[in-house]
Structure formats: structure tokens, C-alpha cells
N, C-alpha and C positions, 0 to 999 in steps of 0.2 A: 375635588368632586363637589358639585353644587347640591342644593337642597333637593333637586329633582332626581338625584341619583345617577345622572348621566354625565360622562366626561365630555368636554367640548374639544373640538379639533384645534390643533396648534401645530405649527411647523417645528421641526427639530433643528438643533444645531447651534442655538444661541449659547455662548459661553456662560457658564454658571447657571443656566436654566435647566428645565426638566430633561431627563435622559431616560433611555430604556431601562426597564426593570433589571435586565441582565447586568448592565454596568453598575447600576445603583446598588444591587444586591452584592455584587462582588466587592465593592468598596466597603459596604456596611458590615459584611461578615468577615472579610479576609484582609482588609486594608490594615495599615499600621496600628490603628486604634479600633479595629473591627471587633465585632461581637465574639468571635471565636478566638481572639487573642487574649481575652480576659483570663485572670488567674483561676476563676472558679470553674471554667470549662462548661460544657453542655449540661453536666449534672446539676449545676447551680440554677438552671432555668427550666429544665424539663426532664422527664423520666422515660428513658428508653427501656427496652426489654433487658438490656445489660444491667441497668440500675435497679430494675424491678426485683430481680432475684438472681442469686448465683447459679440457680438451676439452668439458666439460659446458657451461661458459659460451659456448664457441664454437658449440656446437650450438644453444643458446638464442638466440644472436645470429643464426644462420641462420634460426631460426624467426621472429624479429622481422623479418627482411628479407622473408620470405614474407608476413607480415602487412602489411608496408609496401606490397608490390606489390598485395595484395588490396584495400587501402584507396585505391589510386591515388596513392601517394607523397605523402601530405599534407605541408603546410608544417611542421607540428609532429607528431612521432611519439612517443607516450608509451610508456615502459617502466616498469611499476610492479612492484617487487620486494617481495612480501609476506613478513613475518617475515625481514627482510633480514640478521639476525645482525649482522655488522660491515661489511656492504656489499660482501662479496666477490663475489657474483654480479653486482650492478649494475656494479661496476668492471670485472669480467671481460668483461661483455657490451659495454660501451662500448669497451674496448680491442680487441675482436674485430670490431667493425662496420666496414664500408667507410667511408672518410672522408666520402663524400657523405651516407650514412645517419646516421652519428654526428653530423654537423653539424646535422641536423634532429631528433635524438632528445632528448627531455626525460626524464631518468631520475629516478625517485623511489624511495627506500628507505623502507619502512614498518616501523617497529620501535619498541617501547616504551623500550628502553634509549637512553641518550644517544648523540649522534653521536660516532663514534670519531675520534681525531685522525689527520690525514694522509689522510683520505678525499678522493677526487677532488672538486674543488669543483663540478663539473658535476652532482653527485648531490644532489638535494634530500632532506632527512631529515625524516620526518613520523611522527607516532603513528597517523594514520589515512590511508587512501588518498584521493587527491584525487578530486573529482567530475568527471563528464563528460569522461573521458579517451578518447583515440583511439589505439589501439595494442595492446599486449600487457600483460595483467595476469598475473603469474607467481607462484605460491605454492608454493615448494619446502619441503616438511616444515613447513608452518604448521598445517594442520588437526589433525595428531596432537597438537599442544600446546594446542589450544583446550579448556579444562577442561570436563568432563562428569561426570554422575552414573554410578555403578556400581550395578547391580541384582543381587540374588542370590535364588534361589528358596528359601524356607524349607521345613521338613518337611511343612507343610500344602499345599505347592504354590503359595504366594502370593509373587510377586516383591516384594521389599522393597529399599529404598534401603540401600546399604552406607555406614555412618558410620565415620569414621576419626579417630583422635587424631593429634596432632603427632608422636608417636613411631611412627606406622604401625599401631598396634593397631586392629583393626576390630571393629565390632559391627553387627548388623542393626537397621535403623531402621523407619520406617513403611512401609506398602505403597506401591508406585508407583501414582500416580493421574493423572488429567487428561491433558494433552498428552503427557507422558512415557510414560504407559501406552499411549496410542494409537500413539506412535512404536514402542514395543517390539512391540506386536501386529502392526504392519505390516512392520517392518524386521528385528526380531530376536526372533521368538516363542520363548519358553523352554518346552521340552517339559514337559507336565504342569502348567503354570501354571494357577491358578484365578482367574477374574475377581474383581474387587473392586467393591463398591458405590460410589456417589458419595461416601460419607463415609469410604471407605478400609477398610471391613470386608470380609473374605472372604465370598463367597457360600456358602450352605449347599449340601449335597449335592443338595437338591431344586431349588436354583436353577441349579446349574451342574454339569456332568459333567466331571471332569478328563480330559485326554487321556492314556490309559494303555492298554497292551496287557493283554488278559485274563490274569490270573494273575501279573501283575508284582508284585514286592515293594513294600511301602508306600513306601519311600524312592525306589525307581526310578520308581514311579508318580507321585510328587509332583515328580520332577525336582530334589529337594533338592540344593543346592550348585551348580547351573548358574548361570552369571553372564553378564551382558551389559553393555556400555557404551552408555549412552543418547545417541545421537549428535545429538539435536535441536539443541543449541547450535552444533554445527558446521554443520549444514544452514543455520541462520539466519545464521551468520557468513559462509558462502560465498555465500549469496544476496545478502547486503548488499554484499559485495565485488564480485560480478559486476554488481550494480546501479549501480556507479560508472562502468561502461564504456559509453560512448555507442556506439562502434563498435570492433570489433577481435576479440580472442581472449582468453578467460580460461582459464588452465591451473592445475590443482592437481596436484601430484606428491607422493605419500605412500605410506607403508606402508598397505596397503588390503586389504579383503575385501568380498565381495558376497553377496547373498542366496543361500542354498543352500550356502554355505561359511563360515558364521560359526564362529569357534572356540567350543567349548562352555563354556569357563571364562574367556572374555575374553582381553585382551591387555595389560592395564595392567602397566607395568613402569617401572623407573627406569634412568638411566644416570649414571655418575660416572667421570670420568677414563678414558673409553674402554671401560668395561666395564658390562655389565648388572648391575643390583642391585635389591634389594627397594625398591619405591617408598615413600619416607617423606616426607611433606609438611612438611619442616622447612627447606626452602631449600637443602639440601646436595646435591641431585641433580635431574636432569631427571625429569619424570614425563610419560609418553607412553602412548598407546594407538592401535592401528591404526584406520584411518578407513573407515567405511561409505560409500565413494565413490558407490555407486549411490543412496543416500539423498540425498547432497549434490546429485547431478545432478537428482533429481526435485524438489528444493526450488526449483530455478530452471530449469524446463523450457524448453529452447530448441531450435529446429531445428538439426540437425547435431551434437548432443551425442554424444561418443564416449568410451569407456573403452578404454585401451590399456595393455599392459605397457610399462615403460620401454624394454626392449630393442627393441620394435617402433618406438616413437617415435624413438629415437635412430638406429636403422637408416635410417629415412626421412629423417633429417637428416644423413646421411653418415657416421655412426659405425658401422663394421662390426666392428672388432677383427681384421680380416684381417692376417696377417703380411706384411711386405714380401717381394718376390722375393729369393731367396738370391743371385742374381747381383749385386744391389746391394751386397752385402758386399765384393765384389772391386773394383767400379768406384768406389764411394763409401762406404768403411767408416764414416765418421762419420755420414753420412746414413742408413746402414742401422741404426746403433745408435739414432739418434733415432726413426726410423720404427718400430723394434721396441718402443721404450719407449712410443710413442704407441699402438701396437696393443695393448700390455698394459693400458694405462690404459682404452682403449675397451672392451676385453674385460671389465674389472672393472665398468664402468658398465652393461654389459648382461648381467652374469652371472646365470644361473638360480640361484635360492636365495640371491641377494644383491641388489645394487642393481637388477639387471635385472628383478626381480619387483615393483618399485614400480609403483603404478598411476598413470596419467596420465588425468585427467579434462579433456577439451577441450570448451569451449563457445564457439562463434563467435557474435558479436553483429553482425548486419548484413553479414557477409562469408561467402564460400564456405569450404568445408573446405580448409585449407591443408596438411593432412597426409593428403590423399586417397590418397597412395602408401604409407601405413603400413597394415600388416596384422597 
């Protein structure tokens, strides 16, 4: 990217040259020396709700118990933890379950990295989710790491793929076409974009009229510089994961946005050692982008589908962040300190502007809504 902040057009396909963000991210995160193959795991670089407090795993355990009741307490109750990191959530859920439920629970951690040493032997470790499960499929901060393409509008109003080198240098590539263009048009239309023909050429003024206000400056009319992340691979990944569930509940929890509130310049970013950084696809940092959860939901339409903020979901599962009564400090000082610490952790999990703003996509499969009390 030059000093003027605009990426310049370039053709794709030169060996060793820039490539789309989807291929670059896949190699950087999941290749042989990828970011997620490192021994420290995600917890070494950023803090998810799972790492913020054991209360999160306890809340997920209560959700699993609700699913268990809705299923009629089956002989085998599945808990599938997508993008399991080092198995922290699966282990925490098993530890928090009532003994009778834990005895029937079959926990499965889905992760590309190798099984960590010392993990509870009851947890199965797999690279893909098992088929025909009955229970709860839970994906905490998985979809934001499913690689996708990035599009940017050029000065002529044409959305083009953004190509990136291993050092993070970007160039504009060919126009967005086919299913990716259809996804953009439906889920993340870029203001001023001009349609392209089947062979990837921009339509002429006689063939298409750019969307622009009368008297707008040329660059404003074209929408040059506007960016979007094309979430089609995430839609397909989520639909595939939900398809493994015979009966139960599928939940995706992630940084999210919905139609009408898409960020005009996208959300692609990197994380390294707890701090945000420029996304560079060299394996040295996490590469992530917020998730269009409404598009994911539509990719697998099911009755009872809901989108909730994390604060509402956790409140329905018993996490309120309420401070303990001050009288407890005089009757049970140690208990008061523990309760105060728990209230602080619960408040962080539901905090506006933080973890509480995460989106929860809930899709029941053959069961009623088990979070009907969430609003």
C-alpha cells in the first residue's frame, strides 16, 4: 500500500507474487509453520471469553444441560467444541457439568493443531467434526478465522479482489465475479460499485448506471477505497458444521456485524502477543475479520434461528455481573471476596464495547428454543 493509502491494480497469477487474502491467510494460519500450529496456541496471543473466566465454560455447561433436557436426556449427549484451541472450553464444560450429565457426555474438540499433552482423556481430538451428533455444537471464535477474500472498489467503481504478498503489501487484482460477486451484492453491497460482465469486464456507462448522488465528486461517486470481506467461505463452513448435527443446538459466537451496519472499510486485522497489529500473512500473527453472522444464518435456514448479543445470552444462562450484597462482607469475608471476583468476571464477559458485544448465532435442530428467556 502506498503513502496515499490506495492499493494499485495488478494482475493475478504470477508465481511467487501476491495472492488473494484467502489463500494467504490459509497458509499463514494453518500451513505447516502456521500461526495456529505453534505450541502456545491462541491463548498465547489473545484472550477469548474462554480465557477470560471459567464462568464462560460454566455458562456453556448450563446451556448443554438445557439442550440435554430438550432432547429427553439421551444415553449419549454430544458436546462438539469447534476451533478448540488447546481444549480449554471442552475441559471446562466437562468439569462444570453435574455428575449424571457428565457421565453421558461425549466431548469432542475439533482443531487442526495436534492434541495438547495433559488434556482430559475423555475429550476426543479431531480435525473435523463427527457426523450425526446429538447435543450441542459450539463454535467460539471459529468463523472469524475461516479465511476469506477481501474486495476493494477501484476508482472506476469496480470491486476488485485485494492481493497480498507475504510481507503484507497489497495490490488490486481482478474484478470480483461469480458467486463471490453475488454474495457481495446480497450481503455487503459497496456504494457506487459498477457491475461486471461474465468475463470480468466492467460494464460501460450505457450498460449500467453507478449508484451516486447528483453532483458527487468522481471518487465519491465510484466509492473508491471502500472494502468488504467476502464471507461466502464462512457461510459454507458453518452450514457444513451444522449439517453434522442430527438433533440439538448449533451456536456460533464471534465478533460480528449484520446488514445495515457493515464497516465501510472492512475489519481485517492481526493479533500478536495480546495486541492488535497490521495483518501480515507470514505466520507471525493471527489474521481475523469480523463475521457477517446474518449471512451465516441464511446459509443454513432453520426454524428458531436467533441472533443475540453475548450479554443477553449469558444473562439468560445465569451470568448477570451483579455485585454480592455488602452484608456478606461482615458475615463471610472470604465468600464476599470470591463473589465480588466472580461478579467482576461476569461483568467483563457481558461488557458493552467488549466481549458482551459478541454475536451469538443459535440454530436449533429438531428441538425447541432453549434460550427463549433471552432478550
